[in-house]
Residue frames as qw, qx, qy, qz and C-alpha x, y, z in Angstrom:
[[0.425, -0.720, 0.130, -0.533, 14.13, 8.44, -17.89],
 [0.274, 0.317, -0.817, 0.396, 16.14, 7.16, -14.95],
 [0.623, -0.476, -0.619, -0.043, 14.70, 5.11, -12.14],
 [0.080, -0.528, 0.384, -0.754, 14.21, 7.09, -8.93],
 [0.536, -0.367, -0.745, 0.152, 13.66, 5.50, -5.54],
 [0.244, -0.652, 0.066, -0.715, 12.04, 7.34, -2.65],
 [0.224, -0.028, -0.810, 0.541, 12.27, 6.99, 1.08],
 [0.477, -0.600, -0.395, -0.506, 9.00, 6.88, 2.96],
 [0.107, -0.484, 0.578, -0.648, 9.51, 8.07, 6.54],
 [0.668, -0.251, 0.524, -0.464, 8.89, 5.39, 9.16],
 [0.949, 0.238, 0.124, -0.168, 8.26, 2.68, 6.56],
 [0.618, 0.636, -0.420, 0.193, 11.76, 2.88, 5.04],
 [0.137, -0.601, 0.663, -0.425, 13.32, 2.75, 8.50],
 [0.801, -0.152, 0.450, -0.364, 11.22, -0.28, 9.51],
 [0.909, 0.408, -0.074, -0.044, 12.17, -2.10, 6.30],
 [0.386, 0.680, -0.544, 0.305, 15.86, -1.35, 6.81],
 [0.420, -0.489, 0.622, -0.445, 15.73, -2.51, 10.42],
 [0.878, 0.036, 0.406, -0.251, 14.10, -5.77, 9.30],
 [0.263, -0.410, 0.727, 0.484, 16.69, -6.06, 6.47],
 [0.614, 0.544, 0.568, -0.069, 13.99, -6.16, 3.77],
 [0.331, -0.252, 0.437, 0.798, 15.69, -5.29, 0.45],
 [0.249, 0.633, 0.643, 0.351, 13.10, -3.15, -1.32],
 [0.038, 0.036, -0.013, 0.999, 12.24, 0.44, -2.12],
 [0.245, 0.471, 0.695, -0.485, 8.78, 1.44, -0.93],
 [0.461, 0.805, 0.242, -0.285, 8.29, 3.70, -3.98],
 [0.479, -0.153, 0.528, 0.685, 9.94, 3.82, -7.39],
 [0.446, 0.773, 0.133, -0.431, 9.27, 6.30, -10.20],
 [0.366, -0.265, 0.691, 0.564, 10.33, 5.32, -13.72],
 [0.083, 0.123, 0.745, 0.650, 9.28, 6.02, -17.29],
 [0.347, -0.261, -0.241, -0.868, 6.19, 8.01, -16.33],
 [0.730, -0.399, -0.500, -0.242, 4.93, 5.55, -13.72],
 [0.241, -0.543, 0.591, -0.546, 5.04, 5.28, -9.93],
 [0.725, -0.084, -0.680, -0.064, 5.28, 1.80, -8.40],
 [0.430, -0.568, 0.417, -0.565, 4.29, 1.47, -4.75],
 [0.305, 0.147, -0.931, 0.138, 5.45, -1.71, -3.03],
 [0.547, -0.495, -0.657, -0.155, 2.98, -3.64, -0.92],
 [0.096, -0.461, 0.361, -0.805, 2.05, -1.43, 2.02],
 [0.442, -0.363, -0.803, 0.165, 1.08, -3.26, 5.18],
 [0.313, -0.855, -0.313, -0.272, -0.77, -1.46, 7.99],
 [0.512, 0.043, -0.345, 0.786, 2.18, 0.51, 9.37],
 [0.240, -0.907, -0.331, 0.104, 1.15, 3.02, 11.99],
 [0.495, 0.604, -0.087, 0.619, 3.24, 6.03, 11.00],
 [0.345, -0.827, 0.156, -0.416, 2.97, 7.46, 14.53],
 [0.778, -0.519, 0.348, -0.062, 4.51, 4.44, 16.25],
 [0.226, 0.631, -0.709, -0.219, 6.57, 2.92, 13.44],
 [0.327, -0.100, 0.929, -0.142, 5.04, -0.47, 14.16],
 [0.273, -0.205, -0.796, -0.500, 2.65, -2.75, 12.33],
 [0.466, -0.172, 0.276, -0.823, -0.80, -1.98, 13.70],
 [0.122, -0.162, -0.979, 0.007, -2.72, -4.91, 15.08],
 [0.380, 0.242, 0.361, -0.817, -6.44, -4.36, 14.87],
 [0.651, 0.427, 0.594, -0.205, -9.52, -5.23, 12.91],
 [0.553, 0.276, 0.555, 0.556, -9.57, -5.35, 9.13],
 [0.126, 0.937, 0.299, 0.126, -11.23, -1.90, 8.94],
 [0.322, -0.890, 0.212, 0.242, -8.34, -0.22, 10.73],
 [0.627, -0.252, 0.563, 0.476, -5.72, -2.25, 8.85],
 [0.496, 0.561, 0.533, 0.393, -7.27, -1.46, 5.45],
 [0.024, 0.990, 0.132, 0.031, -7.49, 2.25, 6.20],
 [0.451, -0.739, 0.365, 0.343, -3.85, 2.33, 7.29],
 [0.643, 0.058, 0.594, 0.479, -2.71, 0.46, 4.19],
 [0.364, 0.747, 0.437, 0.345, -4.54, 2.86, 1.90],
 [0.172, -0.980, 0.037, 0.090, -3.27, 5.90, 3.82],
 [0.578, -0.499, 0.480, 0.431, 0.27, 4.52, 3.47],
 [0.570, 0.375, 0.565, 0.465, -0.26, 4.02, -0.28],
 [0.135, 0.943, 0.263, 0.154, -1.55, 7.59, -0.55],
 [0.389, -0.857, 0.228, 0.250, 1.44, 8.91, 1.40],
 [0.645, -0.188, 0.555, 0.490, 3.91, 6.95, -0.75],
 [0.464, 0.632, 0.491, 0.380, 2.30, 8.24, -3.95],
 [0.031, -0.994, -0.099, -0.036, 2.49, 11.83, -2.74],
 [0.543, -0.645, 0.362, 0.398, 6.16, 11.45, -1.84],
 [0.514, 0.013, 0.635, 0.576, 6.76, 10.47, -5.48],
 [0.161, 0.322, -0.139, -0.922, 4.64, 13.42, -6.75],
 [0.273, -0.211, -0.795, -0.499, 1.62, 11.31, -7.71],
 [0.434, -0.098, 0.382, -0.810, -1.79, 10.76, -6.13],
 [0.464, 0.164, 0.839, -0.232, -4.64, 8.30, -5.68],
 [0.600, 0.638, 0.237, -0.420, -6.51, 9.72, -8.68],
 [0.372, 0.678, -0.560, -0.298, -3.54, 8.75, -10.90],
 [0.464, -0.242, 0.848, -0.077, -3.60, 5.09, -9.81],
 [0.554, 0.297, -0.543, -0.556, -4.05, 2.69, -12.74],
 [0.775, -0.025, -0.625, -0.091, -3.74, -0.70, -11.01],
 [0.433, -0.553, 0.510, -0.497, -4.11, -1.92, -7.42],
 [0.671, -0.001, -0.741, -0.017, -3.36, -5.32, -5.99],
 [0.550, -0.541, 0.328, -0.545, -4.78, -6.24, -2.61],
 [0.522, 0.122, -0.833, 0.134, -3.33, -9.21, -0.76],
 [0.583, -0.450, 0.173, -0.654, -5.53, -10.45, 2.06],
 [0.057, -0.271, 0.928, -0.248, -5.27, -13.23, 4.63],
 [0.277, 0.324, 0.861, -0.279, -8.98, -14.07, 4.60],
 [0.000, 0.248, 0.605, 0.757, -11.33, -13.71, 1.62],
 [0.206, -0.683, -0.696, 0.084, -14.24, -13.18, 4.03],
 [0.233, -0.562, -0.145, 0.780, -12.89, -9.63, 4.46],
 [0.295, 0.283, 0.574, 0.710, -13.81, -8.83, 0.83],
 [0.058, -0.804, -0.504, -0.312, -17.01, -6.80, 1.50],
 [0.434, -0.818, -0.138, 0.351, -15.42, -4.81, 4.33],
 [0.485, -0.278, 0.342, 0.756, -12.30, -4.02, 2.30],
 [0.236, 0.489, 0.590, 0.598, -14.46, -3.01, -0.69],
 [0.178, -0.895, -0.407, -0.036, -16.44, -0.54, 1.42],
 [0.434, -0.740, 0.092, 0.505, -13.27, 1.18, 2.67],
 [0.486, -0.014, 0.529, 0.696, -11.55, 0.99, -0.72],
 [0.184, 0.706, 0.572, 0.376, -14.54, 2.75, -2.34],
 [0.240, -0.927, -0.172, 0.230, -13.98, 5.75, -0.05],
 [0.434, -0.554, 0.374, 0.604, -10.41, 6.13, -1.34],
 [0.125, -0.053, 0.693, 0.708, -11.39, 5.58, -5.00],
 [0.378, 0.469, 0.563, -0.566, -14.91, 7.06, -5.27],
 [0.580, 0.712, 0.020, -0.396, -14.76, 7.89, -9.01],
 [0.687, 0.615, -0.382, -0.063, -13.25, 5.99, -11.94],
 [0.719, -0.547, 0.428, 0.005, -11.60, 3.32, -9.79],
 [0.144, 0.613, -0.730, -0.265, -8.43, 1.69, -11.07],
 [0.809, 0.106, -0.556, -0.158, -8.09, -1.88, -12.30],
 [0.428, -0.566, 0.559, -0.428, -7.69, -4.19, -9.32],
 [0.679, 0.051, -0.732, -0.021, -6.74, -7.69, -8.25],
 [0.591, -0.535, 0.340, -0.499, -7.84, -9.13, -4.90],
 [0.705, 0.230, -0.670, 0.030, -5.80, -12.17, -3.87],
 [0.782, -0.581, 0.111, -0.197, -5.92, -14.32, -0.77],
 [0.440, 0.563, -0.649, 0.261, -2.50, -15.28, 0.62],
 [0.768, -0.239, -0.574, 0.152, -1.32, -17.67, 3.31],
 [0.562, -0.750, -0.164, 0.308, 0.81, -15.54, 5.60],
 [0.323, 0.846, -0.227, 0.358, 3.49, -12.89, 5.90],
 [0.615, 0.097, -0.549, 0.558, 6.62, -12.76, 8.04],
 [0.045, -0.093, 0.405, -0.908, 4.95, -10.02, 10.13],
 [0.065, 0.445, 0.858, -0.250, 1.54, -10.10, 11.79],
 [0.310, 0.350, 0.022, -0.884, -1.04, -8.36, 9.61],
 [0.572, 0.351, 0.725, -0.153, -4.00, -9.33, 7.46],
 [0.531, 0.791, 0.301, 0.037, -3.73, -7.07, 4.42],
 [0.400, -0.419, 0.327, 0.747, -1.16, -5.48, 2.13],
 [0.499, 0.792, 0.335, -0.106, -1.88, -3.14, -0.79],
 [0.430, -0.281, 0.406, 0.755, 0.34, -2.19, -3.74],
 [0.475, 0.782, 0.340, -0.217, -0.30, -0.05, -6.81],
 [0.478, 0.077, 0.393, 0.782, 0.95, 1.38, -10.06],
 [0.128, 0.860, 0.340, -0.359, 0.13, 5.01, -10.85],
 [0.513, 0.705, 0.117, 0.475, 0.96, 7.66, -13.40],
 [0.516, -0.183, -0.226, 0.806, 3.73, 10.03, -12.35]]
């Protein structure tokens, strides 16, 4: 099976403008790989600055959108990696995450990172079945 890349409206344009060489979503060999999704506001095309609740919800909505563009869904997610700027956000992120994965949640890694080139506190990536 060939590798397919997908454009994600707003996010693809922002990445191209910033000259970030990545595909937001790739489907290959029965899997869908979603690159780390920061809290892009799809209405404005900008990174949303706000509390961790709003940022987490936007990240997960962006992951959901990317999966759907590649003909997958949240219930087909096998592995999630959450990158966070402050481990103190763990309980808040968990509460929001549980709403997106209420049954049979995927495997997950939660890692604290130093910083990103853009101003946000969380980024979420995943691997799902196609």
